[in-house]
C-alpha positions in Angstrom: 14.8 -13.2 4.4 14.0 -10.9 1.3 11.8 -7.4 2.2 9.0 -8.4 -0.1 8.9 -11.9 1.6 8.4 -10.3 5.1 5.3 -8.1 3.6 3.9 -11.1 1.7 4.1 -13.2 5.0 2.8 -10.7 6.9 -0.3 -10.2 4.8 -0.6 -14.0 4.8 -0.6 -14.1 8.5 -3.5 -11.4 8.1 -5.6 -13.8 6.0 -5.7 -16.9 8.4 -9.0 -18.2 9.3 -10.1 -20.3 12.1 -8.7 -24.0 11.7 -6.2 -23.0 8.9 -3.0 -24.1 9.4 0.5 -22.5 7.9 2.9 -24.4 5.8 6.4 -23.0 4.7 7.8 -23.2 1.2 10.4 -21.1 -0.1 10.7 -18.4 2.6 6.9 -17.9 2.2 4.1 -19.0 4.4 1.1 -20.5 2.8 -2.3 -21.0 4.1 -3.4 -24.5 4.0 -6.8 -25.0 4.7 -8.8 -27.6 6.9 -9.3 -30.8 4.5 -8.9 -34.5 4.7 -5.8 -34.3 3.0 -3.9 -31.8 5.0 -2.3 -33.9 7.7 -0.9 -35.9 4.8 0.5 -32.9 3.2 2.0 -31.8 6.3 3.5 -34.9 6.7 4.9 -35.3 3.5 6.4 -31.7 3.2 7.9 -32.1 6.6 6.2 -29.3 8.3 5.5 -29.0 12.1 4.7 -26.8 15.0 8.3 -26.1 15.7 9.6 -25.2 12.2 6.5 -22.8 11.9 7.7 -21.5 15.4 11.2 -20.9 14.2 9.8 -19.2 11.0 7.5 -16.7 12.7 10.7 -15.9 15.2 12.7 -15.0 12.3 10.2 -13.2 10.5 9.8 -11.0 13.2 13.4 -10.4 13.8 13.8 -9.5 10.0 11.0 -7.3 10.3 12.4 -5.5 13.5 15.9 -5.2 11.5 14.1 -3.5 8.6 12.2 -1.3 11.3 15.3 -0.4 12.9 16.9 0.7 9.7 14.0 2.9 8.7 14.6 4.6 12.3 18.3 4.8 11.8 17.7 6.2 8.1 15.1 9.2 9.9 17.8 10.1 12.4 20.8 10.1 10.0 19.3 10.7 6.6 22.7 9.6 5.1 22.8 8.5 1.2 24.6 5.1 2.6 21.8 4.2 4.7 19.2 5.0 1.8 20.2 2.2 -0.1 20.2 -0.4 2.9 16.8 0.6 3.5 13.5 -0.7 2.2 11.0 1.4 4.1 12.1 4.7 2.6 8.5 6.9 3.8 6.5 7.5 6.4 3.6 6.1 4.7 5.3 2.7 3.9 6.1 2.6 7.5 2.6 3.2 8.5 1.5 0.4 6.3 3.7 -1.8 7.6 2.4 -1.0 11.1 -1.2 -1.7 10.1 0.0 -4.9 8.6 1.7 -5.9 12.2 -1.7 -4.9 13.7 -3.5 -7.1 11.6 -1.0 -9.9 11.7 -1.8 -10.3 15.6 -5.5 -11.1 14.8 -4.1 -13.7 12.3 -1.9 -15.3 15.2 -4.9 -15.1 17.6 -6.9 -17.4 15.2 -4.1 -19.4 14.8 -3.9 -19.8 18.5 -7.4 -21.1 18.1 -6.5 -23.7 15.7 -3.7 -25.0 18.3 -5.8 -24.6 21.2 -5.3 -28.1 22.6 -1.2 -27.7 22.3 -0.9 -25.2 25.4 2.9 -25.0 24.8 2.7 -24.1 21.5 0.0 -21.3 21.8 2.7 -19.7 24.8 5.0 -19.5 22.2 2.5 -17.8 19.9 1.8 -15.5 22.9 5.5 -14.6 22.9 5.6 -13.7 19.4 2.6 -11.6 19.8 4.4 -9.8 22.5 7.4 -9.2 20.5 5.2 -7.6 17.8 3.9 -5.4 20.6 7.3 -4.1 21.1 7.7 -2.8 17.4 
């Protein structure tokens, strides 16, 4: 996933409100607010919870890779790794850590939306636990 898509998706997760659902379009998360047409739209675009869960896991893995590249860059400080690193400063790293913290709140709101589906809520809990490891 493109680094800027990762940041965009984290910001989208941060902006989730109660009863909002997420849809995936072109590797981007989009908030789908509650309305009477939402079920039809989600059905016609083939969006479901399992796809969302897999996408969130991929987002976490890609984010974790970017953070690992930054940490390796800080340790080795080589020119070759600088080309591959998207997080090039401590300030940018702190911004991403802040986005991760705010994303946890967004995922908690998503858990409230899906509170009747205990299995999916548990999957969201696992994603939050993975974010805690970063």
